[in-house]
N, CA, C and O atoms as a Tripos MOL2 file, in Angstrom:
@<TRIPOS>MOLECULE
protein
  316   315    79     0     0
PROTEIN
NO_CHARGES

@<TRIPOS>ATOM
      1 N         100.1170  149.3410   42.8560 N.3       1 MET1
      2 CA        101.2460  148.5550   43.3320 C.3       1 MET1
      3 C         102.6130  148.7930   42.8330 C.2       1 MET1
      4 O         102.7480  148.7180   41.6110 O.2       1 MET1
      5 N         103.5330  149.0360   43.4620 N.am      2 ILE2
      6 CA        104.9510  149.2340   42.8110 C.3       2 ILE2
      7 C         105.4940  147.7050   43.1760 C.2       2 ILE2
      8 O         105.4140  147.1080   44.2490 O.2       2 ILE2
      9 N         106.0710  147.2800   41.9190 N.am      3 LEU3
     10 CA        106.9330  145.9730   42.1050 C.3       3 LEU3
     11 C         108.2890  146.2790   42.0030 C.2       3 LEU3
     12 O         108.6890  146.8090   40.9660 O.2       3 LEU3
     13 N         109.0480  146.0350   42.8980 N.am      4 ALA4
     14 CA        110.3630  146.2130   43.1660 C.3       4 ALA4
     15 C         111.0990  144.9390   42.5880 C.2       4 ALA4
     16 O         110.6370  143.8030   42.4800 O.2       4 ALA4
     17 N         112.6190  145.4970   42.1700 N.am      5 THR5
     18 CA        113.4350  144.3940   41.6380 C.3       5 THR5
     19 C         114.4250  143.7160   42.8300 C.2       5 THR5
     20 O         114.5680  144.3460   43.8780 O.2       5 THR5
     21 N         114.9070  142.7970   42.7000 N.am      6 HIS6
     22 CA        115.8010  142.2220   43.4320 C.3       6 HIS6
     23 C         116.7970  143.3910   43.7730 C.2       6 HIS6
     24 O         116.7080  143.8070   44.9280 O.2       6 HIS6
     25 N         117.6510  143.9400   43.0300 N.am      7 THR7
     26 CA        118.4750  145.0280   43.1890 C.3       7 THR7
     27 C         117.7860  146.2060   44.0270 C.2       7 THR7
     28 O         118.5200  146.6900   44.8880 O.2       7 THR7
     29 N         116.6470  146.6860   43.9330 N.am      8 ASP8
     30 CA        116.1500  147.5510   44.6110 C.3       8 ASP8
     31 C         115.7930  147.2530   45.8920 C.2       8 ASP8
     32 O         115.7400  148.2760   46.5740 O.2       8 ASP8
     33 N         115.4960  146.1400   46.5610 N.am      9 LEU9
     34 CA        115.3630  145.5700   47.5060 C.3       9 LEU9
     35 C         116.6810  145.1750   48.2400 C.2       9 LEU9
     36 O         116.6110  145.0760   49.4650 O.2       9 LEU9
     37 N         117.6750  144.9780   47.7290 N.am     10 ARG10
     38 CA        118.9370  144.7850   48.1670 C.3      10 ARG10
     39 C         119.3800  146.1120   48.5180 C.2      10 ARG10
     40 O         119.8530  146.2860   49.6410 O.2      10 ARG10
     41 N         119.2850  147.0950   47.6860 N.am     11 THR11
     42 CA        119.7460  148.4430   48.1920 C.3      11 THR11
     43 C         118.9840  149.0290   49.1870 C.2      11 THR11
     44 O         119.5790  149.6310   50.0810 O.2      11 THR11
     45 N         117.6850  148.9570   49.1960 N.am     12 VAL12
     46 CA        116.8890  149.3650   50.4680 C.3      12 VAL12
     47 C         117.4880  148.8320   51.5250 C.2      12 VAL12
     48 O         117.8480  149.6220   52.3980 O.2      12 VAL12
     49 N         117.7440  147.3960   51.7190 N.am     13 ALA13
     50 CA        118.1000  146.8300   52.7410 C.3      13 ALA13
     51 C         119.7290  147.2730   53.4510 C.2      13 ALA13
     52 O         120.0390  147.3970   54.6360 O.2      13 ALA13
     53 N         120.3910  147.4060   52.4610 N.am     14 ILE14
     54 CA        121.7580  147.8740   52.9630 C.3      14 ILE14
     55 C         121.6440  149.1040   53.4190 C.2      14 ILE14
     56 O         121.9890  149.3710   54.5700 O.2      14 ILE14
     57 N         121.1280  150.0570   52.5570 N.am     15 GLU15
     58 CA        120.7670  151.4100   53.3160 C.3      15 GLU15
     59 C         120.3570  151.2930   54.6030 C.2      15 GLU15
     60 O         121.0000  151.8920   55.4650 O.2      15 GLU15
     61 N         119.2480  150.5250   54.9570 N.am     16 ALA16
     62 CA        118.7340  150.5380   56.2770 C.3      16 ALA16
     63 C         119.7770  149.9050   57.2330 C.2      16 ALA16
     64 O         119.7780  150.3560   58.3780 O.2      16 ALA16
     65 N         120.5800  149.0230   56.9610 N.am     17 VAL17
     66 CA        121.6760  148.6730   57.7590 C.3      17 VAL17
     67 C         122.8750  149.7280   58.1390 C.2      17 VAL17
     68 O         123.5770  149.8070   59.1470 O.2      17 VAL17
     69 N         122.8270  150.5540   56.8630 N.am     18 LEU18
     70 CA        124.1090  151.5700   57.2230 C.3      18 LEU18
     71 C         123.4260  152.4620   58.1520 C.2      18 LEU18
     72 O         124.0700  152.8790   59.1150 O.2      18 LEU18
     73 N         122.0390  152.8610   57.9750 N.am     19 ARG19
     74 CA        121.5710  153.8570   58.9820 C.3      19 ARG19
     75 C         121.5880  153.4070   60.3920 C.2      19 ARG19
     76 O         121.8350  154.1300   61.3570 O.2      19 ARG19
     77 N         121.2820  152.0560   60.4240 N.am     20 ALA20
     78 CA        121.0590  151.5190   61.9010 C.3      20 ALA20
     79 C         122.5540  151.5660   62.4910 C.2      20 ALA20
     80 O         122.7180  152.0310   63.6190 O.2      20 ALA20
     81 N         123.7120  151.0630   61.6980 N.am     21 GLY21
     82 CA        125.2080  150.9030   62.0410 C.3      21 GLY21
     83 C         125.6300  152.3200   62.2220 C.2      21 GLY21
     84 O         126.5620  152.4440   63.0170 O.2      21 GLY21
     85 N         125.2350  153.2930   61.7490 N.am     22 SER22
     86 CA        125.7390  154.5220   61.9460 C.3      22 SER22
     87 C         125.4480  155.2240   63.2360 C.2      22 SER22
     88 O         125.7580  156.4010   63.4150 O.2      22 SER22
     89 N         124.8030  154.4290   64.1950 N.am     23 LEU23
     90 CA        124.4730  154.8860   65.5730 C.3      23 LEU23
     91 C         125.3420  154.3670   66.2210 C.2      23 LEU23
     92 O         125.4340  154.9780   67.2860 O.2      23 LEU23
     93 N         126.2070  153.3730   66.1490 N.am     24 TYR24
     94 CA        127.2770  152.6200   66.6990 C.3      24 TYR24
     95 C         128.6460  152.9760   66.2670 C.2      24 TYR24
     96 O         129.0450  153.1040   65.1100 O.2      24 TYR24
     97 N         129.2800  153.1110   67.3280 N.am     25 GLY25
     98 CA        130.8610  153.3790   67.0780 C.3      25 GLY25
     99 C         131.6720  152.0930   67.1390 C.2      25 GLY25
    100 O         132.8680  152.1610   66.8570 O.2      25 GLY25
    101 N         131.1310  150.9270   67.4830 N.am     26 ASP26
    102 CA        131.9570  149.6910   67.8790 C.3      26 ASP26
    103 C         132.5540  149.1380   66.6240 C.2      26 ASP26
    104 O         131.8250  149.0490   65.6350 O.2      26 ASP26
    105 N         133.7300  148.7800   66.5630 N.am     27 GLN27
    106 CA        134.6000  148.1520   65.5840 C.3      27 GLN27
    107 C         133.5340  146.6780   65.0120 C.2      27 GLN27
    108 O         133.1770  146.4280   63.8610 O.2      27 GLN27
    109 N         133.2810  146.0210   66.0980 N.am     28 GLN28
    110 CA        132.3590  144.7090   65.8730 C.3      28 GLN28
    111 C         131.2080  145.1040   65.1290 C.2      28 GLN28
    112 O         130.7730  144.4060   64.2130 O.2      28 GLN28
    113 N         130.7000  146.1650   65.4640 N.am     29 VAL29
    114 CA        129.5740  146.3980   64.5200 C.3      29 VAL29
    115 C         129.7820  146.7880   63.1640 C.2      29 VAL29
    116 O         129.0900  146.2910   62.2750 O.2      29 VAL29
    117 N         130.7630  147.7220   62.8940 N.am     30 ARG30
    118 CA        131.1740  147.8560   61.4490 C.3      30 ARG30
    119 C         131.6370  146.5230   60.8280 C.2      30 ARG30
    120 O         131.1030  146.2360   59.7570 O.2      30 ARG30
    121 N         132.5230  145.6840   61.3170 N.am     31 GLU31
    122 CA        132.8480  144.3240   60.8010 C.3      31 GLU31
    123 C         131.3880  143.7340   60.3800 C.2      31 GLU31
    124 O         131.2580  143.3430   59.2200 O.2      31 GLU31
    125 N         130.2320  143.6500   61.3210 N.am     32 ALA32
    126 CA        128.9700  142.9760   60.9000 C.3      32 ALA32
    127 C         128.2200  143.6490   59.9260 C.2      32 ALA32
    128 O         127.4940  142.9960   59.1770 O.2      32 ALA32
    129 N         128.2980  144.8740   59.8370 N.am     33 ILE33
    130 CA        127.7700  145.7610   58.7850 C.3      33 ILE33
    131 C         128.4010  145.4430   57.2840 C.2      33 ILE33
    132 O         127.7300  145.2500   56.2700 O.2      33 ILE33
    133 N         129.8180  145.4330   57.3770 N.am     34 GLU34
    134 CA        130.6220  145.2040   56.1400 C.3      34 GLU34
    135 C         130.2980  143.7720   55.6450 C.2      34 GLU34
    136 O         130.4150  143.5480   54.4410 O.2      34 GLU34
    137 N         129.8650  142.7020   56.5570 N.am     35 TYR35
    138 CA        129.7100  141.3490   56.1750 C.3      35 TYR35
    139 C         128.0450  141.2830   55.5050 C.2      35 TYR35
    140 O         127.7100  140.6010   54.5360 O.2      35 TYR35
    141 N         127.2210  142.1160   56.2550 N.am     36 LEU36
    142 CA        125.7320  142.3560   55.5620 C.3      36 LEU36
    143 C         125.6500  143.0910   54.3210 C.2      36 LEU36
    144 O         124.5750  143.1310   53.7230 O.2      36 LEU36
    145 N         126.8020  143.7490   53.8170 N.am     37 LYS37
    146 CA        126.7430  144.1890   52.5670 C.3      37 LYS37
    147 C         126.9800  143.4110   51.4800 C.2      37 LYS37
    148 O         126.7520  143.6790   50.3010 O.2      37 LYS37
    149 N         127.6250  142.0720   52.1250 N.am     38 THR38
    150 CA        128.0250  140.9420   50.9180 C.3      38 THR38
    151 C         126.6520  140.2940   50.4810 C.2      38 THR38
    152 O         125.6730  140.5760   51.1730 O.2      38 THR38
    153 N         126.5010  139.5330   49.5030 N.am     39 GLN39
    154 CA        125.5440  138.8980   49.2440 C.3      39 GLN39
    155 C         125.2460  137.6430   49.9430 C.2      39 GLN39
    156 O         124.1200  137.1680   50.0890 O.2      39 GLN39
    157 N         126.3460  137.1490   50.3600 N.am     40 GLU40
    158 CA        126.3850  135.8500   51.3280 C.3      40 GLU40
    159 C         125.9140  136.2490   52.6310 C.2      40 GLU40
    160 O         125.0480  135.5440   53.1490 O.2      40 GLU40
    161 N         126.3550  137.2990   53.2690 N.am     41 GLY41
    162 CA        126.1520  138.0720   54.4640 C.3      41 GLY41
    163 C         124.4880  138.1740   54.5500 C.2      41 GLY41
    164 O         123.8450  137.6570   55.4630 O.2      41 GLY41
    165 N         123.9650  138.8380   53.5780 N.am     42 LEU42
    166 CA        122.4080  138.9940   53.4980 C.3      42 LEU42
    167 C         121.5660  137.8210   53.5470 C.2      42 LEU42
    168 O         120.6070  137.6380   54.2960 O.2      42 LEU42
    169 N         122.0080  137.0850   52.7100 N.am     43 THR43
    170 CA        121.4030  135.6150   52.8040 C.3      43 THR43
    171 C         121.6300  134.9440   53.8620 C.2      43 THR43
    172 O         120.6700  134.2650   54.2280 O.2      43 THR43
    173 N         122.7990  134.8690   54.6580 N.am     44 PHE44
    174 CA        122.8250  134.3460   55.9440 C.3      44 PHE44
    175 C         121.7700  134.6870   56.9660 C.2      44 PHE44
    176 O         121.0360  133.8880   57.5470 O.2      44 PHE44
    177 N         121.8170  136.2280   57.1170 N.am     45 PHE45
    178 CA        121.0060  136.9580   58.1880 C.3      45 PHE45
    179 C         119.4970  136.5010   57.5670 C.2      45 PHE45
    180 O         118.7220  135.9930   58.3780 O.2      45 PHE45
    181 N         119.1140  136.6340   56.3840 N.am     46 LEU46
    182 CA        117.6590  136.3990   56.1920 C.3      46 LEU46
    183 C         117.1370  135.1450   56.3310 C.2      46 LEU46
    184 O         115.9700  134.9450   56.6670 O.2      46 LEU46
    185 N         118.0530  134.1640   56.0570 N.am     47 ILE47
    186 CA        117.6770  132.7800   56.4540 C.3      47 ILE47
    187 C         117.7550  132.5960   57.9500 C.2      47 ILE47
    188 O         116.8070  131.9700   58.4230 O.2      47 ILE47
    189 N         118.6450  132.9910   58.7630 N.am     48 PHE48
    190 CA        118.8420  132.8880   60.1020 C.3      48 PHE48
    191 C         117.7120  133.6750   60.8090 C.2      48 PHE48
    192 O         117.2830  133.3190   61.9070 O.2      48 PHE48
    193 N         117.1800  134.9110   60.0490 N.am     49 GLY49
    194 CA        115.8740  135.3820   60.9430 C.3      49 GLY49
    195 C         114.7640  134.3860   60.7690 C.2      49 GLY49
    196 O         114.1550  133.9620   61.7520 O.2      49 GLY49
    197 N         114.4530  133.9580   59.4140 N.am     50 ALA50
    198 CA        113.3420  133.2050   59.2620 C.3      50 ALA50
    199 C         113.2440  131.8940   60.2640 C.2      50 ALA50
    200 O         112.2140  131.5450   60.8410 O.2      50 ALA50
    201 N         114.4650  131.2750   60.3450 N.am     51 VAL51
    202 CA        114.6120  130.3340   61.3190 C.3      51 VAL51
    203 C         114.2800  130.6650   62.7620 C.2      51 VAL51
    204 O         113.4630  130.1380   63.5170 O.2      51 VAL51
    205 N         115.0540  131.5930   62.9380 N.am     52 ALA52
    206 CA        114.7420  132.2370   64.6320 C.3      52 ALA52
    207 C         113.2920  132.5360   64.5000 C.2      52 ALA52
    208 O         112.7160  131.9440   65.4140 O.2      52 ALA52
    209 N         112.4960  133.1600   63.8010 N.am     53 VAL53
    210 CA        111.0130  133.8350   64.0150 C.3      53 VAL53
    211 C         110.3150  132.2090   63.9850 C.2      53 VAL53
    212 O         109.5240  131.9850   64.9010 O.2      53 VAL53
    213 N         110.4850  131.4470   63.3130 N.am     54 GLY54
    214 CA        109.9010  129.9360   63.1360 C.3      54 GLY54
    215 C         109.9880  129.3110   64.3820 C.2      54 GLY54
    216 O         109.0080  128.8700   64.9830 O.2      54 GLY54
    217 N         111.2710  129.2590   64.8310 N.am     55 VAL55
    218 CA        111.4310  128.4720   66.5410 C.3      55 VAL55
    219 C         110.3210  129.4670   67.5040 C.2      55 VAL55
    220 O         109.4520  129.0240   68.2560 O.2      55 VAL55
    221 N         110.5540  130.5540   67.3040 N.am     56 LEU56
    222 CA        109.7950  131.5790   68.2630 C.3      56 LEU56
    223 C         108.3450  131.3330   68.0440 C.2      56 LEU56
    224 O         107.6690  131.2350   69.0680 O.2      56 LEU56
    225 N         107.8060  131.2270   67.0200 N.am     57 PHE57
    226 CA        106.4270  130.7550   67.1400 C.3      57 PHE57
    227 C         106.1820  129.3570   67.4240 C.2      57 PHE57
    228 O         105.0330  129.1280   67.8010 O.2      57 PHE57
    229 N         106.8960  128.4430   67.3500 N.am     58 VAL58
    230 CA        106.6290  127.1720   67.9370 C.3      58 VAL58
    231 C         106.7000  127.2070   69.4430 C.2      58 VAL58
    232 O         105.9550  126.4980   70.1190 O.2      58 VAL58
    233 N         107.6270  128.0610   70.0010 N.am     59 VAL59
    234 CA        107.9530  127.9020   71.3710 C.3      59 VAL59
    235 C         106.3930  128.8460   71.8790 C.2      59 VAL59
    236 O         105.6750  128.3520   72.7480 O.2      59 VAL59
    237 N         106.0950  129.9370   71.3540 N.am     60 LEU60
    238 CA        105.0360  130.6730   71.8660 C.3      60 LEU60
    239 C         103.5530  129.7000   71.8870 C.2      60 LEU60
    240 O         102.7350  129.6290   72.8040 O.2      60 LEU60
    241 N         103.5300  129.0280   70.6080 N.am     61 CYS61
    242 CA        102.4700  128.2660   70.3230 C.3      61 CYS61
    243 C         102.2920  127.1050   71.5400 C.2      61 CYS61
    244 O         101.2430  126.7470   72.0750 O.2      61 CYS61
    245 N         103.2830  126.7690   71.7250 N.am     62 GLY62
    246 CA        103.4270  125.6230   72.5420 C.3      62 GLY62
    247 C         103.1520  126.0510   74.0740 C.2      62 GLY62
    248 O         102.5070  125.2880   74.7930 O.2      62 GLY62
    249 N         103.5940  127.1460   74.5140 N.am     63 LEU63
    250 CA        103.3370  127.9860   75.7540 C.3      63 LEU63
    251 C         101.9040  128.2890   75.6310 C.2      63 LEU63
    252 O         101.2030  127.6720   76.4320 O.2      63 LEU63
    253 N         101.3730  128.9820   74.9320 N.am     64 GLY64
    254 CA        100.1160  129.0230   74.7250 C.3      64 GLY64
    255 C          99.0470  127.8990   74.9170 C.2      64 GLY64
    256 O          98.0050  127.9620   75.5690 O.2      64 GLY64
    257 N          99.5140  126.9340   74.2500 N.am     65 GLY65
    258 CA         98.7350  125.7210   74.4090 C.3      65 GLY65
    259 C          98.8380  125.0020   76.0740 C.2      65 GLY65
    260 O          97.9340  124.4340   76.6860 O.2      65 GLY65
    261 N          99.7710  125.1700   76.3650 N.am     66 ALA66
    262 CA        100.0700  124.6540   77.6760 C.3      66 ALA66
    263 C          99.0580  125.4800   78.9710 C.2      66 ALA66
    264 O          98.3700  125.0410   79.8920 O.2      66 ALA66
    265 N          99.3550  126.7280   78.5300 N.am     67 VAL67
    266 CA         98.3930  127.6470   79.5200 C.3      67 VAL67
    267 C          96.9170  127.4810   79.2190 C.2      67 VAL67
    268 O          96.1070  127.4970   80.1460 O.2      67 VAL67
    269 N          96.6140  127.3550   78.2190 N.am     68 SER68
    270 CA         95.2430  126.9140   77.7070 C.3      68 SER68
    271 C          94.6960  125.5480   78.4170 C.2      68 SER68
    272 O          93.5990  125.3550   78.9400 O.2      68 SER68
    273 N          95.6710  124.7690   78.2870 N.am     69 ALA69
    274 CA         95.3800  123.4640   78.7960 C.3      69 ALA69
    275 C          95.1000  123.5050   80.1230 C.2      69 ALA69
    276 O          94.0570  123.0230   80.5670 O.2      69 ALA69
    277 N          96.0340  124.1020   80.9000 N.am     70 ALA70
    278 CA         95.9740  124.3200   82.3780 C.3      70 ALA70
    279 C          94.6780  124.9950   82.7660 C.2      70 ALA70
    280 O          93.9840  124.4810   83.6430 O.2      70 ALA70
    281 N          94.2870  126.1790   82.1320 N.am     71 LEU71
    282 CA         93.2020  126.8980   82.5640 C.3      71 LEU71
    283 C          91.8030  126.1890   82.0610 C.2      71 LEU71
    284 O          90.6800  126.3890   82.5240 O.2      71 LEU71
    285 N          92.1010  125.4850   81.2060 N.am     72 LEU72
    286 CA         90.3570  124.8440   80.6170 C.3      72 LEU72
    287 C          90.5360  123.4260   80.9310 C.2      72 LEU72
    288 O          89.7400  122.8250   80.2100 O.2      72 LEU72
    289 N          91.1660  122.6240   81.6290 N.am     73 ARG73
    290 CA         91.1850  121.2850   81.7130 C.3      73 ARG73
    291 C          89.7720  120.9900   82.3380 C.2      73 ARG73
    292 O          89.1200  121.9150   82.8240 O.2      73 ARG73
    293 N          89.3460  119.8220   82.3260 N.am     74 ARG74
    294 CA         88.1260  119.5660   82.8130 C.3      74 ARG74
    295 C          88.2060  119.0450   84.3360 C.2      74 ARG74
    296 O          89.1160  118.3640   84.8090 O.2      74 ARG74
    297 N          87.2290  119.4420   84.9010 N.am     75 LYS75
    298 CA         87.2940  119.3730   86.4240 C.3      75 LYS75
    299 C          86.4070  118.0090   86.9550 C.2      75 LYS75
    300 O          85.4160  117.6790   86.3040 O.2      75 LYS75
    301 N          86.7230  117.3970   87.9090 N.am     76 LEU76
    302 CA         86.1150  116.0510   88.3420 C.3      76 LEU76
    303 C          84.9910  116.6440   88.9460 C.2      76 LEU76
    304 O          84.9280  117.6840   89.6020 O.2      76 LEU76
    305 N          83.8900  115.6390   88.5570 N.am     77 PRO77
    306 CA         82.5390  116.1080   89.3470 C.3      77 PRO77
    307 C          82.4830  115.8200   90.5180 C.2      77 PRO77
    308 O          83.0900  114.8590   90.9920 O.2      77 PRO77
    309 N          81.6070  116.7490   91.3040 N.am     78 PRO78
    310 CA         81.9320  116.7000   92.6900 C.3      78 PRO78
    311 C          81.1860  115.3110   93.4220 C.2      78 PRO78
    312 O          80.0680  114.9570   93.0490 O.2      78 PRO78
    313 N          81.8430  114.6650   94.3700 N.am     79 GLN79
    314 CA         81.5510  113.1980   94.9060 C.3      79 GLN79
    315 C          80.6100  113.3880   96.0940 C.2      79 GLN79
    316 O          80.2030  112.4110   96.7220 O.2      79 GLN79
@<TRIPOS>BOND
     1     1     2 1
     2     2     3 1
     3     3     4 2
     4     3     5 am
     5     5     6 1
     6     6     7 1
     7     7     8 2
     8     7     9 am
     9     9    10 1
    10    10    11 1
    11    11    12 2
    12    11    13 am
    13    13    14 1
    14    14    15 1
    15    15    16 2
    16    15    17 am
    17    17    18 1
    18    18    19 1
    19    19    20 2
    20    19    21 am
    21    21    22 1
    22    22    23 1
    23    23    24 2
    24    23    25 am
    25    25    26 1
    26    26    27 1
    27    27    28 2
    28    27    29 am
    29    29    30 1
    30    30    31 1
    31    31    32 2
    32    31    33 am
    33    33    34 1
    34    34    35 1
    35    35    36 2
    36    35    37 am
    37    37    38 1
    38    38    39 1
    39    39    40 2
    40    39    41 am
    41    41    42 1
    42    42    43 1
    43    43    44 2
    44    43    45 am
    45    45    46 1
    46    46    47 1
    47    47    48 2
    48    47    49 am
    49    49    50 1
    50    50    51 1
    51    51    52 2
    52    51    53 am
    53    53    54 1
    54    54    55 1
    55    55    56 2
    56    55    57 am
    57    57    58 1
    58    58    59 1
    59    59    60 2
    60    59    61 am
    61    61    62 1
    62    62    63 1
    63    63    64 2
    64    63    65 am
    65    65    66 1
    66    66    67 1
    67    67    68 2
    68    67    69 am
    69    69    70 1
    70    70    71 1
    71    71    72 2
    72    71    73 am
    73    73    74 1
    74    74    75 1
    75    75    76 2
    76    75    77 am
    77    77    78 1
    78    78    79 1
    79    79    80 2
    80    79    81 am
    81    81    82 1
    82    82    83 1
    83    83    84 2
    84    83    85 am
    85    85    86 1
    86    86    87 1
    87    87    88 2
    88    87    89 am
    89    89    90 1
    90    90    91 1
    91    91    92 2
    92    91    93 am
    93    93    94 1
    94    94    95 1
    95    95    96 2
    96    95    97 am
    97    97    98 1
    98    98    99 1
    99    99   100 2
   100    99   101 am
   101   101   102 1
   102   102   103 1
   103   103   104 2
   104   103   105 am
   105   105   106 1
   106   106   107 1
   107   107   108 2
   108   107   109 am
   109   109   110 1
   110   110   111 1
   111   111   112 2
   112   111   113 am
   113   113   114 1
   114   114   115 1
   115   115   116 2
   116   115   117 am
   117   117   118 1
   118   118   119 1
   119   119   120 2
   120   119   121 am
   121   121   122 1
   122   122   123 1
   123   123   124 2
   124   123   125 am
   125   125   126 1
   126   126   127 1
   127   127   128 2
   128   127   129 am
   129   129   130 1
   130   130   131 1
   131   131   132 2
   132   131   133 am
   133   133   134 1
   134   134   135 1
   135   135   136 2
   136   135   137 am
   137   137   138 1
   138   138   139 1
   139   139   140 2
   140   139   141 am
   141   141   142 1
   142   142   143 1
   143   143   144 2
   144   143   145 am
   145   145   146 1
   146   146   147 1
   147   147   148 2
   148   147   149 am
   149   149   150 1
   150   150   151 1
   151   151   152 2
   152   151   153 am
   153   153   154 1
   154   154   155 1
   155   155   156 2
   156   155   157 am
   157   157   158 1
   158   158   159 1
   159   159   160 2
   160   159   161 am
   161   161   162 1
   162   162   163 1
   163   163   164 2
   164   163   165 am
   165   165   166 1
   166   166   167 1
   167   167   168 2
   168   167   169 am
   169   169   170 1
   170   170   171 1
   171   171   172 2
   172   171   173 am
   173   173   174 1
   174   174   175 1
   175   175   176 2
   176   175   177 am
   177   177   178 1
   178   178   179 1
   179   179   180 2
   180   179   181 am
   181   181   182 1
   182   182   183 1
   183   183   184 2
   184   183   185 am
   185   185   186 1
   186   186   187 1
   187   187   188 2
   188   187   189 am
   189   189   190 1
   190   190   191 1
   191   191   192 2
   192   191   193 am
   193   193   194 1
   194   194   195 1
   195   195   196 2
   196   195   197 am
   197   197   198 1
   198   198   199 1
   199   199   200 2
   200   199   201 am
   201   201   202 1
   202   202   203 1
   203   203   204 2
   204   203   205 am
   205   205   206 1
   206   206   207 1
   207   207   208 2
   208   207   209 am
   209   209   210 1
   210   210   211 1
   211   211   212 2
   212   211   213 am
   213   213   214 1
   214   214   215 1
   215   215   216 2
   216   215   217 am
   217   217   218 1
   218   218   219 1
   219   219   220 2
   220   219   221 am
   221   221   222 1
   222   222   223 1
   223   223   224 2
   224   223   225 am
   225   225   226 1
   226   226   227 1
   227   227   228 2
   228   227   229 am
   229   229   230 1
   230   230   231 1
   231   231   232 2
   232   231   233 am
   233   233   234 1
   234   234   235 1
   235   235   236 2
   236   235   237 am
   237   237   238 1
   238   238   239 1
   239   239   240 2
   240   239   241 am
   241   241   242 1
   242   242   243 1
   243   243   244 2
   244   243   245 am
   245   245   246 1
   246   246   247 1
   247   247   248 2
   248   247   249 am
   249   249   250 1
   250   250   251 1
   251   251   252 2
   252   251   253 am
   253   253   254 1
   254   254   255 1
   255   255   256 2
   256   255   257 am
   257   257   258 1
   258   258   259 1
   259   259   260 2
   260   259   261 am
   261   261   262 1
   262   262   263 1
   263   263   264 2
   264   263   265 am
   265   265   266 1
   266   266   267 1
   267   267   268 2
   268   267   269 am
   269   269   270 1
   270   270   271 1
   271   271   272 2
   272   271   273 am
   273   273   274 1
   274   274   275 1
   275   275   276 2
   276   275   277 am
   277   277   278 1
   278   278   279 1
   279   279   280 2
   280   279   281 am
   281   281   282 1
   282   282   283 1
   283   283   284 2
   284   283   285 am
   285   285   286 1
   286   286   287 1
   287   287   288 2
   288   287   289 am
   289   289   290 1
   290   290   291 1
   291   291   292 2
   292   291   293 am
   293   293   294 1
   294   294   295 1
   295   295   296 2
   296   295   297 am
   297   297   298 1
   298   298   299 1
   299   299   300 2
   300   299   301 am
   301   301   302 1
   302   302   303 1
   303   303   304 2
   304   303   305 am
   305   305   306 1
   306   306   307 1
   307   307   308 2
   308   307   309 am
   309   309   310 1
   310   310   311 1
   311   311   312 2
   312   311   313 am
   313   313   314 1
   314   314   315 1
   315   315   316 2
@<TRIPOS>SUBSTRUCTURE
     1 MET1         2 RESIDUE 1 A MET
     2 ILE2         6 RESIDUE 1 A ILE
     3 LEU3        10 RESIDUE 1 A LEU
     4 ALA4        14 RESIDUE 1 A ALA
     5 THR5        18 RESIDUE 1 A THR
     6 HIS6        22 RESIDUE 1 A HIS
     7 THR7        26 RESIDUE 1 A THR
     8 ASP8        30 RESIDUE 1 A ASP
     9 LEU9        34 RESIDUE 1 A LEU
    10 ARG10       38 RESIDUE 1 A ARG
    11 THR11       42 RESIDUE 1 A THR
    12 VAL12       46 RESIDUE 1 A VAL
    13 ALA13       50 RESIDUE 1 A ALA
    14 ILE14       54 RESIDUE 1 A ILE
    15 GLU15       58 RESIDUE 1 A GLU
    16 ALA16       62 RESIDUE 1 A ALA
    17 VAL17       66 RESIDUE 1 A VAL
    18 LEU18       70 RESIDUE 1 A LEU
    19 ARG19       74 RESIDUE 1 A ARG
    20 ALA20       78 RESIDUE 1 A ALA
    21 GLY21       82 RESIDUE 1 A GLY
    22 SER22       86 RESIDUE 1 A SER
    23 LEU23       90 RESIDUE 1 A LEU
    24 TYR24       94 RESIDUE 1 A TYR
    25 GLY25       98 RESIDUE 1 A GLY
    26 ASP26      102 RESIDUE 1 A ASP
    27 GLN27      106 RESIDUE 1 A GLN
    28 GLN28      110 RESIDUE 1 A GLN
    29 VAL29      114 RESIDUE 1 A VAL
    30 ARG30      118 RESIDUE 1 A ARG
    31 GLU31      122 RESIDUE 1 A GLU
    32 ALA32      126 RESIDUE 1 A ALA
    33 ILE33      130 RESIDUE 1 A ILE
    34 GLU34      134 RESIDUE 1 A GLU
    35 TYR35      138 RESIDUE 1 A TYR
    36 LEU36      142 RESIDUE 1 A LEU
    37 LYS37      146 RESIDUE 1 A LYS
    38 THR38      150 RESIDUE 1 A THR
    39 GLN39      154 RESIDUE 1 A GLN
    40 GLU40      158 RESIDUE 1 A GLU
    41 GLY41      162 RESIDUE 1 A GLY
    42 LEU42      166 RESIDUE 1 A LEU
    43 THR43      170 RESIDUE 1 A THR
    44 PHE44      174 RESIDUE 1 A PHE
    45 PHE45      178 RESIDUE 1 A PHE
    46 LEU46      182 RESIDUE 1 A LEU
    47 ILE47      186 RESIDUE 1 A ILE
    48 PHE48      190 RESIDUE 1 A PHE
    49 GLY49      194 RESIDUE 1 A GLY
    50 ALA50      198 RESIDUE 1 A ALA
    51 VAL51      202 RESIDUE 1 A VAL
    52 ALA52      206 RESIDUE 1 A ALA
    53 VAL53      210 RESIDUE 1 A VAL
    54 GLY54      214 RESIDUE 1 A GLY
    55 VAL55      218 RESIDUE 1 A VAL
    56 LEU56      222 RESIDUE 1 A LEU
    57 PHE57      226 RESIDUE 1 A PHE
    58 VAL58      230 RESIDUE 1 A VAL
    59 VAL59      234 RESIDUE 1 A VAL
    60 LEU60      238 RESIDUE 1 A LEU
    61 CYS61      242 RESIDUE 1 A CYS
    62 GLY62      246 RESIDUE 1 A GLY
    63 LEU63      250 RESIDUE 1 A LEU
    64 GLY64      254 RESIDUE 1 A GLY
    65 GLY65      258 RESIDUE 1 A GLY
    66 ALA66      262 RESIDUE 1 A ALA
    67 VAL67      266 RESIDUE 1 A VAL
    68 SER68      270 RESIDUE 1 A SER
    69 ALA69      274 RESIDUE 1 A ALA
    70 ALA70      278 RESIDUE 1 A ALA
    71 LEU71      282 RESIDUE 1 A LEU
    72 LEU72      286 RESIDUE 1 A LEU
    73 ARG73      290 RESIDUE 1 A ARG
    74 ARG74      294 RESIDUE 1 A ARG
    75 LYS75      298 RESIDUE 1 A LYS
    76 LEU76      302 RESIDUE 1 A LEU
    77 PRO77      306 RESIDUE 1 A PRO
    78 PRO78      310 RESIDUE 1 A PRO
    79 GLN79      314 RESIDUE 1 A GLN
């Protein structure tokens, strides 16, 4: 198993962003890429992504529980 340092991970993340950003010619995308290259920008997007994934999991779990409850609810005995 290879242990990567903080700078290695940051370098790989910035290279991935630059590769993805090279596909777009829009000025706003280039500005976002420049912001991501900073320490604050990378930290912001990592925290934002973690919160978004957490909210998505809560919503999907709630929907799954609601569907399960609707499908498996107890039925009244015949009268």
